[in-house]
C-alpha positions in Angstrom: -142.2 -28.4 46.0 -143.4 -29.0 42.4 -143.4 -26.1 40.0 -146.1 -25.5 37.4 -144.9 -25.3 33.7 -146.4 -23.2 30.9 -147.4 -25.1 27.7 -144.3 -23.9 25.9 -141.9 -25.0 28.8 -143.7 -28.4 29.0 -143.2 -29.0 25.3 -139.5 -28.1 25.7 -138.9 -30.6 28.5 -140.9 -33.2 26.6 -138.4 -32.8 23.7 -135.6 -33.3 26.2 -136.7 -36.8 26.6 -135.3 -37.5 23.1 -131.8 -38.0 24.4 -128.7 -37.6 22.4 -126.1 -40.4 22.0 -123.4 -38.5 23.9 -122.2 -39.7 27.3 -124.7 -38.5 30.0 -124.3 -37.9 33.7 -126.1 -40.5 35.8 -126.8 -41.1 39.5 -123.8 -40.0 41.7 -122.1 -38.2 38.8 -124.9 -35.5 38.9 -123.8 -32.5 41.0 -126.8 -30.2 40.8 -128.5 -29.3 44.1 -131.9 -29.5 42.6 -133.3 -30.8 39.3 -136.5 -30.9 37.2 -137.5 -34.6 37.1 -139.2 -36.5 34.3 -140.5 -40.0 34.9 -139.6 -43.1 32.7 -142.4 -42.1 30.2 -140.9 -38.6 29.8 -143.8 -36.9 31.8 -143.1 -34.0 34.1 -142.8 -34.9 37.8 -141.5 -31.5 39.2 -138.6 -29.6 40.6 -137.0 -31.4 43.6 -133.7 -31.8 45.4 -131.2 -34.1 43.8 -131.5 -36.6 46.7 -135.3 -36.7 46.3 -134.9 -37.3 42.5 -132.5 -40.1 43.1 -134.8 -41.7 45.7 -137.6 -41.5 43.1 -135.5 -43.3 40.5 -134.1 -45.9 42.8 -137.6 -46.7 44.2 -138.6 -47.6 40.6 -135.4 -49.7 40.2 -133.9 -47.4 37.5 -131.2 -44.7 37.1 -131.4 -41.0 37.4 -130.0 -39.6 34.1 -129.3 -35.9 33.5 -130.6 -35.3 29.9 -130.4 -31.5 29.8 -127.5 -30.2 32.0 -127.7 -26.7 30.4 -131.2 -26.2 31.7 -132.0 -24.2 34.9 -132.5 -26.4 36.9 -130.9 -29.3 35.0 -133.5 -31.8 33.6 -133.1 -35.4 34.8 -135.1 -38.5 33.8 -135.7 -41.7 35.7 -134.8 -44.4 33.3 -133.0 -47.7 32.8 -129.8 -46.3 31.5 -128.3 -49.7 30.5 -131.3 -50.5 28.4 -131.2 -47.1 26.9 -127.6 -47.5 25.8 -128.2 -50.9 24.4 -131.1 -49.6 22.3 -129.2 -46.5 21.2 -126.2 -48.6 20.1 -128.5 -51.0 18.2 -130.2 -48.1 16.5 -126.8 -46.6 15.4 -125.7 -50.0 14.0 -129.0 -50.3 12.0 -128.6 -46.7 10.7 -125.0 -47.6 9.5 -126.3 -50.6 7.8 -128.8 -48.5 5.9 -126.3 -45.9 4.9 -124.8 -47.0 1.7 -121.8 -45.3 0.1 -122.5 -44.9 -3.6 -119.3 -45.6 -5.7 -118.8 -45.1 -9.4 -117.6 -48.3 -10.9 -116.1 -48.4 -14.4 -116.7 -50.9 -17.2 -114.6 -50.7 -20.4 -115.8 -51.8 -23.8 -114.5 -51.9 -27.3 -116.1 -51.9 -30.8 -114.9 -55.5 -31.4 -115.8 -57.0 -28.0 -116.9 -60.7 -28.4 -120.2 -62.0 -27.0 -118.6 -63.8 -24.0 -116.6 -60.7 -22.9 -119.7 -58.5 -23.4 -121.9 -60.8 -21.3 -119.2 -60.9 -18.6 -119.0 -57.1 -18.4 -122.8 -56.7 -18.6 -123.2 -59.1 -15.6 -120.5 -57.2 -13.7 -122.3 -53.9 -14.3 -125.6 -55.4 -13.2 -123.9 -56.6 -10.0 -122.5 -53.1 -9.4 -125.9 -51.5 -9.9 -127.8 -54.0 -7.7 -125.3 -53.1 -4.9 -126.4 -49.5 -5.3 -123.4 -48.2 -7.2 -123.3 -46.1 -10.4 -121.5 -47.4 -13.4 -119.4 -45.5 -15.9 -119.4 -47.2 -19.2 -116.4 -46.4 -21.4 -116.0 -47.5 -25.0 -112.6 -46.7 -26.5 -111.9 -46.4 -30.2 -108.5 -47.7 -31.3 -106.7 -46.7 -34.5 -109.1 -46.5 -37.5 -112.1 -47.5 -35.4 -112.9 -43.7 -35.1 -114.1 -43.9 -38.8 -116.8 -46.3 -37.7 -118.3 -44.7 -34.7 -121.7 -46.2 -35.4 -120.3 -49.6 -34.3 -119.3 -48.2 -30.9 -122.8 -46.6 -30.6 -124.4 -50.0 -31.3 -122.3 -51.7 -28.6 -123.2 -49.0 -26.1 -126.9 -49.2 -26.9 -126.8 -53.0 -26.6 -125.0 -52.6 -23.2 -127.6 -50.2 -22.0 -130.4 -52.6 -23.0 -128.6 -55.4 -21.2 -128.7 -53.5 -17.9 -132.1 -51.8 -18.5 -133.9 -53.8 -15.8 -131.7 -52.6 -13.0 -130.6 -49.1 -14.2 -131.5 -45.8 -15.6 -129.3 -43.7 -17.8 -127.8 -41.0 -15.6 -125.8 -39.4 -18.5 -126.5 -40.3 -22.1 -123.7 -41.6 -24.2 -121.4 -38.8 -25.4 -118.2 -38.8 -27.5 -115.3 -37.4 -25.6 -112.1 -37.6 -27.6 -111.6 -41.2 -28.7 -114.2 -42.7 -26.4 -117.9 -42.8 -25.8 -118.9 -42.3 -22.1 -122.2 -43.3 -20.5 -123.2 -43.2 -16.9 -125.8 -45.6 -15.5 -127.5 -45.2 -12.0 -129.2 -48.0 -10.1 -133.0 -48.0 -10.5 -135.1 -47.9 -7.3 -136.5 -51.2 -6.2 -140.1 -50.3 -6.9 -139.2 -49.1 -10.4 -137.3 -52.3 -11.0 -140.4 -54.3 -10.2 -142.5 -52.1 -12.5 -139.9 -52.6 -15.3 -140.0 -56.4 -14.8 -143.8 -56.4 -14.8 -144.0 -54.4 -18.0 -141.5 -56.7 -19.7 -143.5 -59.7 -18.6 -146.7 -58.1 -20.0 -144.8 -57.3 -23.3 -143.5 -60.8 -23.6 -147.0 -62.4 -22.9 -148.6 -60.0 -25.5 -146.0 -61.0 -28.1 -146.8 -64.7 -27.5 
């Protein structure tokens, strides 16, 4: 009753035990006359009638789940389907939490920005960066300020320094028309720790 498998076939059916998240046929919904059965560990049991496969699963107190309906014969596995769906849904939710959409936030500066406004915008940029977003820093020149571009460059450099612990320069400051544009990217957690450690060492050495 049980058919022998070649090494390649066995590997194929072992891979079938990694089940996709789509809806699967279970128990009485399975219509095949015979199936290739895997046990709850994903190990090969053999080819048998659908009735025998159901009996095997029910004797273990689990469901018969068709995991590869396209195979000949279809591959079924004896498993706790309710538990499987619960774990699958939990895994999907965890993956969604880990997936983070990177947005590009913008912070606008000026040559004559006061300290309070500068600090507020720097803190806002740091918040964006720690949330995993990129920041587009834009400094606009108004009127005759174009004649004093060095002032704008100083503000940009100071802003970059204020965000240095949590960012890297993705695109260096460039003059585009009447504005200087700079892009900051969030630094990886490990690199952020290294930066903080280096800063501490530098501060201690200065003391």
